[in-house]
TORGUTOR-88301 format. One record per residue (C-alpha): residue number from 1; y, z, x. Coordinates in nm, 2 decimals, padded with zeros to 4 digits. Example, Ala and Ser with C-alpha at 12.3 -4.5 7.8 and 13.67 -1.06 7.14 Angstrom:
2
[r 1 [-00.45 00.78 01.23]]
[r 2 [-00.11 00.71 01.37]]
END
This chain:
213
[r 1 [-12.70 07.40 -06.46]]
[r 2 [-13.07 07.33 -06.49]]
[r 3 [-13.20 07.00 -06.62]]
[r 4 [-13.27 06.99 -06.99]]
[r 5 [-13.60 06.86 -07.14]]
[r 6 [-13.56 06.55 -07.36]]
[r 7 [-13.58 06.76 -07.68]]
[r 8 [-13.33 07.01 -07.54]]
[r 9 [-13.09 06.72 -07.45]]
[r 10 [-13.12 06.58 -07.80]]
[r 11 [-13.04 06.92 -07.95]]
[r 12 [-12.75 06.97 -07.71]]
[r 13 [-12.61 06.63 -07.80]]
[r 14 [-12.63 06.72 -08.17]]
[r 15 [-12.41 07.02 -08.10]]
[r 16 [-12.16 06.81 -07.91]]
[r 17 [-12.14 06.55 -08.19]]
[r 18 [-12.10 06.82 -08.45]]
[r 19 [-11.83 06.99 -08.25]]
[r 20 [-11.63 06.67 -08.19]]
[r 21 [-11.62 06.61 -08.56]]
[r 22 [-11.56 06.97 -08.69]]
[r 23 [-11.41 07.14 -08.39]]
[r 24 [-11.67 07.42 -08.41]]
[r 25 [-12.03 07.47 -08.33]]
[r 26 [-12.28 07.44 -08.62]]
[r 27 [-12.45 07.75 -08.76]]
[r 28 [-12.82 07.79 -08.69]]
[r 29 [-12.89 07.66 -09.04]]
[r 30 [-12.67 07.35 -08.98]]
[r 31 [-12.82 07.29 -08.64]]
[r 32 [-13.17 07.31 -08.79]]
[r 33 [-13.07 07.05 -09.05]]
[r 34 [-12.92 06.82 -08.79]]
[r 35 [-13.24 06.82 -08.59]]
[r 36 [-13.49 06.82 -08.87]]
[r 37 [-13.62 07.17 -08.81]]
[r 38 [-13.81 07.34 -09.09]]
[r 39 [-13.67 07.68 -08.99]]
[r 40 [-13.34 07.81 -08.84]]
[r 41 [-13.56 08.01 -08.59]]
[r 42 [-13.61 07.69 -08.40]]
[r 43 [-13.24 07.65 -08.36]]
[r 44 [-13.22 08.01 -08.23]]
[r 45 [-13.47 07.93 -07.96]]
[r 46 [-13.30 07.61 -07.86]]
[r 47 [-12.96 07.78 -07.84]]
[r 48 [-13.11 08.05 -07.62]]
[r 49 [-13.26 07.78 -07.39]]
[r 50 [-12.92 07.62 -07.36]]
[r 51 [-12.77 07.96 -07.27]]
[r 52 [-13.05 08.02 -07.01]]
[r 53 [-12.98 07.69 -06.85]]
[r 54 [-12.60 07.73 -06.84]]
[r 55 [-12.49 07.49 -07.11]]
[r 56 [-12.38 07.75 -07.37]]
[r 57 [-12.23 08.10 -07.34]]
[r 58 [-12.21 08.39 -07.58]]
[r 59 [-11.88 08.56 -07.64]]
[r 60 [-11.83 08.93 -07.72]]
[r 61 [-11.91 08.87 -08.09]]
[r 62 [-12.24 08.70 -08.00]]
[r 63 [-12.09 08.36 -08.10]]
[r 64 [-12.19 08.06 -07.89]]
[r 65 [-11.93 07.85 -07.69]]
[r 66 [-11.97 07.56 -07.46]]
[r 67 [-11.98 07.66 -07.09]]
[r 68 [-11.74 07.37 -07.01]]
[r 69 [-11.54 07.31 -07.33]]
[r 70 [-11.32 07.05 -07.17]]
[r 71 [-11.62 06.83 -07.11]]
[r 72 [-11.70 06.81 -07.48]]
[r 73 [-11.35 06.80 -07.63]]
[r 74 [-11.31 06.50 -07.87]]
[r 75 [-11.21 06.19 -07.68]]
[r 76 [-11.32 06.33 -07.35]]
[r 77 [-11.59 06.08 -07.28]]
[r 78 [-11.69 05.97 -06.93]]
[r 79 [-11.45 05.67 -06.97]]
[r 80 [-11.15 05.89 -07.09]]
[r 81 [-11.19 06.21 -06.89]]
[r 82 [-10.90 06.11 -06.66]]
[r 83 [-10.56 05.96 -06.70]]
[r 84 [-10.44 05.68 -06.47]]
[r 85 [-10.12 05.73 -06.28]]
[r 86 [-09.95 05.39 -06.28]]
[r 87 [-09.64 05.46 -06.07]]
[r 88 [-09.32 05.67 -06.05]]
[r 89 [-09.03 05.71 -06.29]]
[r 90 [-08.69 05.85 -06.19]]
[r 91 [-08.53 06.14 -06.37]]
[r 92 [-08.19 06.06 -06.21]]
[r 93 [-08.01 05.73 -06.16]]
[r 94 [-08.18 05.41 -06.28]]
[r 95 [-08.40 05.24 -06.03]]
[r 96 [-08.63 04.94 -06.02]]
[r 97 [-08.97 04.99 -06.19]]
[r 98 [-09.26 04.94 -05.96]]
[r 99 [-09.61 04.97 -06.09]]
[r 100 [-09.88 05.09 -05.85]]
[r 101 [-10.21 05.26 -05.86]]
[r 102 [-10.15 05.63 -05.77]]
[r 103 [-10.48 05.77 -05.87]]
[r 104 [-10.58 05.97 -06.18]]
[r 105 [-10.50 06.30 -06.35]]
[r 106 [-10.81 06.50 -06.46]]
[r 107 [-10.85 06.82 -06.66]]
[r 108 [-10.92 06.99 -06.33]]
[r 109 [-10.56 06.92 -06.23]]
[r 110 [-10.44 07.14 -06.52]]
[r 111 [-10.72 07.40 -06.48]]
[r 112 [-10.84 07.39 -06.12]]
[r 113 [-11.10 07.67 -06.17]]
[r 114 [-11.29 07.53 -06.46]]
[r 115 [-11.60 07.72 -06.36]]
[r 116 [-11.43 08.04 -06.46]]
[r 117 [-11.29 07.91 -06.79]]
[r 118 [-11.44 07.95 -07.14]]
[r 119 [-11.31 07.90 -07.49]]
[r 120 [-11.30 08.11 -07.81]]
[r 121 [-11.19 07.99 -08.15]]
[r 122 [-10.89 08.17 -08.30]]
[r 123 [-10.91 08.33 -08.64]]
[r 124 [-10.58 08.45 -08.78]]
[r 125 [-10.21 08.41 -08.71]]
[r 126 [-10.11 08.71 -08.50]]
[r 127 [-10.02 08.50 -08.20]]
[r 128 [-09.83 08.22 -08.38]]
[r 129 [-09.51 08.27 -08.18]]
[r 130 [-09.70 08.15 -07.88]]
[r 131 [-09.80 07.84 -08.09]]
[r 132 [-10.15 07.98 -08.10]]
[r 133 [-10.27 07.95 -08.47]]
[r 134 [-10.57 07.98 -08.68]]
[r 135 [-10.84 07.73 -08.58]]
[r 136 [-10.71 07.67 -08.23]]
[r 137 [-10.94 07.72 -07.92]]
[r 138 [-10.80 07.95 -07.66]]
[r 139 [-10.90 07.89 -07.30]]
[r 140 [-10.97 08.21 -07.11]]
[r 141 [-11.02 08.26 -06.74]]
[r 142 [-11.23 08.54 -06.59]]
[r 143 [-10.95 08.65 -06.36]]
[r 144 [-10.76 08.97 -06.32]]
[r 145 [-10.52 09.07 -06.60]]
[r 146 [-10.17 09.18 -06.51]]
[r 147 [-09.96 09.41 -06.72]]
[r 148 [-09.81 09.19 -07.00]]
[r 149 [-10.06 08.91 -06.97]]
[r 150 [-10.22 08.77 -07.28]]
[r 151 [-10.59 08.82 -07.29]]
[r 152 [-10.90 08.86 -07.50]]
[r 153 [-11.01 09.21 -07.56]]
[r 154 [-11.34 09.35 -07.67]]
[r 155 [-11.32 09.69 -07.84]]
[r 156 [-11.55 09.86 -08.09]]
[r 157 [-11.76 09.54 -08.10]]
[r 158 [-11.46 09.34 -08.22]]
[r 159 [-11.25 09.09 -08.02]]
[r 160 [-10.88 09.02 -08.04]]
[r 161 [-10.62 08.81 -07.85]]
[r 162 [-10.31 09.00 -07.77]]
[r 163 [-10.05 09.07 -07.50]]
[r 164 [-10.19 09.36 -07.30]]
[r 165 [-09.98 09.65 -07.17]]
[r 166 [-10.09 09.96 -06.99]]
[r 167 [-09.87 10.26 -07.09]]
[r 168 [-09.97 10.58 -06.90]]
[r 169 [-10.34 10.60 -06.97]]
[r 170 [-10.32 10.41 -07.30]]
[r 171 [-10.34 10.05 -07.38]]
[r 172 [-10.10 09.87 -07.61]]
[r 173 [-10.21 09.54 -07.76]]
[r 174 [-09.90 09.34 -07.87]]
[r 175 [-09.92 09.05 -08.12]]
[r 176 [-09.68 08.75 -08.10]]
[r 177 [-09.60 08.77 -08.47]]
[r 178 [-09.36 09.04 -08.62]]
[r 179 [-09.58 09.05 -08.93]]
[r 180 [-09.85 09.23 -08.73]]
[r 181 [-09.83 09.57 -08.57]]
[r 182 [-09.92 09.68 -08.22]]
[r 183 [-10.27 09.82 -08.16]]
[r 184 [-10.26 10.14 -07.96]]
[r 185 [-10.58 10.25 -07.78]]
[r 186 [-10.57 10.61 -07.67]]
[r 187 [-10.67 10.72 -07.32]]
[r 188 [-11.00 10.87 -07.43]]
[r 189 [-11.10 10.53 -07.58]]
[r 190 [-10.94 10.30 -07.32]]
[r 191 [-11.25 10.31 -07.09]]
[r 192 [-11.45 10.15 -07.37]]
[r 193 [-11.22 09.84 -07.37]]
[r 194 [-11.35 09.53 -07.20]]
[r 195 [-11.12 09.25 -07.10]]
[r 196 [-11.30 08.92 -07.16]]
[r 197 [-11.05 08.69 -07.00]]
[r 198 [-10.69 08.60 -06.94]]
[r 199 [-10.53 08.33 -07.16]]
[r 200 [-10.46 08.02 -06.96]]
[r 201 [-10.41 07.76 -07.24]]
[r 202 [-10.53 07.65 -07.58]]
[r 203 [-10.65 07.33 -07.75]]
[r 204 [-10.62 07.19 -08.10]]
[r 205 [-10.60 06.85 -08.27]]
[r 206 [-10.25 06.79 -08.11]]
[r 207 [-10.38 06.82 -07.76]]
[r 208 [-10.43 07.06 -07.47]]
[r 209 [-10.16 07.32 -07.38]]
[r 210 [-10.14 07.51 -07.06]]
[r 211 [-09.99 07.86 -07.05]]
[r 212 [-09.66 07.87 -06.86]]
[r 213 [-09.74 08.22 -06.73]]
END
């Protein structure tokens, strides 16, 4: 990432503070009000500067996301970005408790390749049987998708999170909620589909959850 100017740093911090309170990024109008801009156009310019310098990304719907969402998640300040490991505990027979400093756990322990991870906010309940619900943030990795993996798909300028199956030359996008139907993309349209990323976990007010797959 490139260094920010003082004004860009101030603007970026206003986005972080807003996100930590509302679990979403502000609109251009809201960002302009937060920073005392007379016009939302100034917010557009600052957002683009943060994209150019690697602090923000745009998803397939042209929405902004943080490049490193784990770094700005509520409570993840420099003093709380790791968890101390204070010793061992048996899961078998009882044994003497001995406290010792065994280092720390960091978010990188859960998600080793954080440079390849980005987040999208979920709208809707089609994946609720995977405990992914409206308002959650899904963590997506720019890695290869295998048949049956859950991933984010861009199709006809729209995005969706589904389990992805290749059937002959077609694609079947399967929800994790029986109230929703599969989406079938025929062979002649399958080439227009773009896989944005593989689901590796999600975040909400209850915490951070890693995909078991």
